[in-house]
N, C-alpha and C positions, 0 to 999 in steps of 0.2 A: 265113483265119485269124481265129478269133474269141477274145474275151476271156472269162474265166470269168463266170458269172452274177453279176449284182451289181456287176461293175467297169465302169469307163468311162475314157476318156481326156478329160482337160481341155483345152479349146481355149483359144485366145488371150483371147477375151473373158471366158470364165469364169475364167481365172486372173488376169486384170486385176481383176475384181470381188472375187475372194478377197483379192488382195493390197490392194485398197482397204480392205476391212473390217479386215484385219490391221493396216494403217497406223493407222486411226483407233483401233483396240484399243490398240496399243502406245502411241500418243500419250497416250491417257487413263489408261492403267495407270501410265505414268511420272509423270504429274501427281499421282496418288493414292499414289505410293510403293510400287508393287508391283515385286517382283523378277522379271524374266522368265526362265523355265526351259523347257527342252525335255526332259521326262523320257524314258527309254529307251523306244523302240517295242516292245521285246521284254521280257516279264516271265517269271519262273518262274510256271508255272501255279498252283502252290502259294500265290503271292502274291495272285493273282486269285480264288482260292477262299477267301481270308481271311474274308470275311463271308457271301459267297452260297453257298459250298459247291459240291459237285460239279455242281449244276444249272447253274451258269455256263457249262459246257462247251457246252450246246445254244446258246448265244448268242454265241460267240466262235471265233476261229481258234486252234487249238492242234495241236501236233504234237511229235515227238521229234526232237531235233537229232542230230548225229553222235556226241555223247557220251552218247546215250540219255536225255538229260535232257528231262523235259516242260516245253515252254516255250509261250508264247502271245503273240499280238499284242495291244497295248493296246485296249481298247474304250472307254476315256475317260481323261481326266488325272488324275481324283481319286485313283484307286488308285495310280498312280505317284508323284504328289506326296505322298501321304499316307506311303507307304512311305518315301520320302526324309525328309519331316519328322519322322516319328517316330524315325528313326534317327540323327538329329543332336542328340546330347545336350546340346550347348553352344549350340545355336541360340537367338538372341535373339527372345524373344516379346513381342508378338505378330508372327508372321512373315506377311508378305503375299506371295504368290506367284501369278503369272499364266503361262499358256500358250496357244499357238495352233498348231494343225497337224491332221494326219491321224489317224483312229482307224478301227479295223476292228470290224464287227459282222456276225455271221452271221443277220442278220434278213431277212425278206421285203423284197426292194427295193420302194421306194414313191416317190411323187412327192416330190422334195426330199431323198431320202436314198437312196444307194447303200450297198453293203457296205463301201466305203471312202469316207469323207466327212471334212469338216473341222469342228473345234470351236474356240471359244475358251473359256478357262476361268479363273476366279478363285477362290482360296482364301485363307483367314484361318485360321492355327493359333495357338491361345493359350487363355486363361482365357475360359471362356463368358461372353459379354457381348453385349446386344443391339445395342450401338453397332457391333459387327462385322457383324451382319446389315444393320443400317441402311447401313453404308458399302458392303456388297456391292450392296444394291438400288439405292442412289444411283448408283454407277458404272454398273450395268446400265442404268438409266433414261438416263443421260447418254450412254451407247454408241448407243442407239437414236435419241437426239436427233441425235448427230453424223452419223448416217447418213441424216438428214432424213426419217426414217419418221414417219408420222402414225398416229392411232387406236391408239397402243400403250398397253395396260393390263397392269400388274402385279398378278396376283391372289394374295393372301397368306392363309395359315391357319397353323394349329399342330397338329402330330399329336396332342400331348397332349389338346388340346380335342376333336378327333374321337374319339379312343380313349375319353375319359372319358364322351362322350355314348353310344357303343356300349355300354360297360359299364353305364350307366344303364339303357338301353332293355331289354337282355338280362339284367339283374341277374346279370352273370357278369363274370369277369376272365380267361376262358379265352383264352391266347394265339392258339390256333388261330381261335377265332371272330373275335377282333380283326383278325387277319390277313385272314380271309376278307372281312370287312366293308370292310376298307380296299381290297381288291381290287375289290369290288363298286362302291365310290364311285369308284374310279379308272376304271371302265369306262364311266361315265355319259356321258362326252363321245363315246364311240364306238359305244354301244350304247342300244336303247330301255330304258325303265324295265321293260316286260314281259319282255324277253329277259333281263335281269340277274335279275329275281325267278325267272323259270323255271329259271335256271342254280343258284340257291341254295335254292329253296323245300323241296327235298326233305330239307334239313339244318336249315333255320331257319324260324321262323314268318313267314308272309307279311305279317301285320300290323307286325312288327318290321322286316322288309326295306323296307316302304313308308315307315315312319318314317325310317329311316336314308337313303333316297334323297331323301325330301322335305327332310330336314335338309340334305343335300349341294347342294341347289338354292339355299339362302340365300346372297345376296351383296349388297355395297354398302358404304356408308361406316360408321364406327362407329355414328353416331346411326341410320342406316337399319336396321342389324342389331339394335340394342338395341330398336328400335321394333317388330320383327317377331318377336323371339325372346327368351325369358327366359334371359339369359346368365349368371345369378347362380351357377348350379350347375356351370357349364363350367370346367374346369381351364385355366389360361393365358390366360384372357380379358384379364387385366390386362396380360400380356406383350404381347399384340397391340396393346392400347391404347398402351402405352408406346412400342413400335416405330413406330406411326403418328405419334405426337407428335415422336419424333426425326426421321422422315422430313419432316414438315411443317416442322420447324426447318431442315432441309437444303434446303428449296424443291422437294422432290419431291411432285408433286401426282397423278400417274398411278397411284396405287395404290387398291386396293379389297379388302375381305375377300370371300373365296369359300370357303365351308365345303366345297366339292367338290374342292378341291386337297389331295391327300394325297401326291402322288409315289409312284411305283411301288415304288422301291427299299426294302428292309426297314431299311436302316441309318440313315434319317432319324430325328431324335430330337426336334425342336422345331419353329422356324418353317420353313415350306416356302412356296415361291411359283413361279409360272410366268408367262411373258410370251407375251401374245397380241396380234395385230391384230385388233381388234373386227369389222373388216369382211371377214376372210379366213376360209376354212374349212380352212386348211393345218394348224391346231393349234398347239402351243406352239412358240415360238421360242426360248425358253431356260427353264431351270428349275433350282432349287437349294433350298438350306436348310441347316440344322444337322444334322450327322451325327457326334456325339461317341462313338457306339457304335463307329465305324470305328476311330478312334484307340486306342480300348480294345482293340479286336481285334488291333491291333499293339502291343499290351502297353505302351501309354502311357496310364495312368489319369489323369495330371496334366495333360494338355492336351485341348482340344476343337477342333472345326473347323466352318466354315461356308463354303459356296461356291456357285458358279453356273456352268453351262456353257450355250453356246448353239450351234445348228446353223447353220453358215455358209451352206451351199447353200440351206436353207430361208428364210434371211434374204434371200438374193439374190432368191428367187422373189417375195417380198414387195416387194422393190424394184422388180422388174419389173412387178408389179401396179400399184404406184403410179407408175410412169414416172420412176423415180429414176435408173435406170441411166445414162442419157444425160447427166445432170448430173455424172457423175464421170469423164467421158472427157476426157483432156487434148487440147486442140486441137493438131493435127499441121500442119507445113509440108512441102510437097513442092518441092524445087528442080529446075527443068527446065532444059535447055540446048538452043539452036537447032541446033547442029551440034557435031561433034567437036571443033572449035578451042574451044568454049566449055566443054568438059568439066572442064578443070583449075580455072577459076575457081568453077564450080558446085560442085566437091567441096570446095574451099576455103571456100565460103560455108556448105556442109552442116556441115562440121567447126567453124566458128565458132559456129553456132547450137547444135550439140549441146554445145560447151563451156559455153554459157549455159543449159544445161538445157531447152532447147527441142526437143521431139520432132520430128526432121526425117528425111525420106526422100528418096533419090535413086536413080535407075535406074543399076544396074551393068552393064547388058549392052549399052550403046551403042545403044538403040533410037532410032527417029526421034522427033520431037517429038509427033506425033499418038499413038503408042503410049504415050508417056511420060504424056500428058495422060489417057488412059484408066486407067492405073494409079494416077493422083494423084487420082482422083474422090472419095476419101473423106477428102482433106485439107481443113482449114479455110482454109489460105492457100496459095497457090503463088507462088514466085518464078521468074521467067523470065529466064535470061541470054541476052542476044542481042548480036550484034556491034555494032549501030547504037547501042544504049543503053550498052553497056559502053565504047565509044570516047568517050563523054562522061561516064564515071564513074558511070553509073546502072544499074539493073536494074528489071524490072517487077514490081510486087506485085499480086496479085489476091486479094480477099476472096471465097472461093468460096460463102459464105452469103448475102452481099448482092450479089454480082456486080459490085462496083465494083473498078476497077483504076486504076493509075498508075504514074509513075516515082518512085523515090526513089534517092537518092545511096548508093553504097556506103560513103562515109564515114560517114553517118547509121547505116546498118545495122551497120557495125563498132563505132561508138562506144557505141550503147545499142540492141542488137537487140530487147529486150524491149518497149521503147517503140513500136518501129515496128509491132508486132502488137498493141499495147494488152493485152498478156496479163494485166496486173494487174486489169484490169477484166472479164475473162471469166468 
């Protein structure tokens, strides 16, 4: 029996890593005042086509249900949350909403992303305000900090800025031209300059294409970019400067300008950004920006929106590259018993430790001590319940990492089990 292409089963270690990121995400979003939601995993196909049109069908799972309705599986959280937010006429603004869960995309499977994968998501709905973008970027930065990830850079740009430069170079405001150039810029991370030019030079001047692609390579701090390029005629440059001032005020320093960040989706309308590990080739770990055109497509001209989403499995791959995964594993205890007469006490100790939120394992099949030891080889600590020690009110405790062992009293274990294992300092 095989799974459909692009699907997979998630093992214990994988689900533990996903849950770790979920836990850090929920703690942070609570600190920042976001309301957690789980939007419906199934939407009307017409809802998902609101902005992208019928072309979105090539990228998603859709089908007819038993009522002959065209429905689809969610491909992100933004569409469902925006549908919800725009339908709430009395919702207090600004509204800050977060989500975490699985999404479906009919993409070509690749490293770090199957056709079912997990995302975390942040959205702020309300009046357009750069402090909303700043809040989203700050929380994004803090999330990667909380996961102990290093070398994280948040590359920031503005869609109006890029579009104004395209219009200037081509001396045109043709929406088709702008769209093609944005797609060309978006491909620069995946294709060579010559490949991109070859793809578009039958329709556009090669010199102009080269200027656009050269422009997309500009990156750095405010001062660095201003020293490299005359920004005086670029739209929205002042907005970027204001955003960076806000982020500096919030203590966020791992941001830079990157004129090559445009984001692929058509509905982005302002600030856009993507998150990278500078030392990895995996690509963007998260991305987002302002998308006021989507709320308008849902017939709400009175509110705007900004947000970000991150790929959980791809973040886990980065954590593995940086050897961080082992740091999030909780130390486990295995309780062993010398013979059948010791089982009852061993199970009692196991229940006591679990009541104190200490991950604890015990053999349920009545195996001999040698086989129990084989099963317990992944534990950080083992407790051995033996008749001689128990007669004196003691048990044997062994630290499997250091190899040290000794006897401790059952009374001490019962009174303060966490101190016995020094779990506070691990």
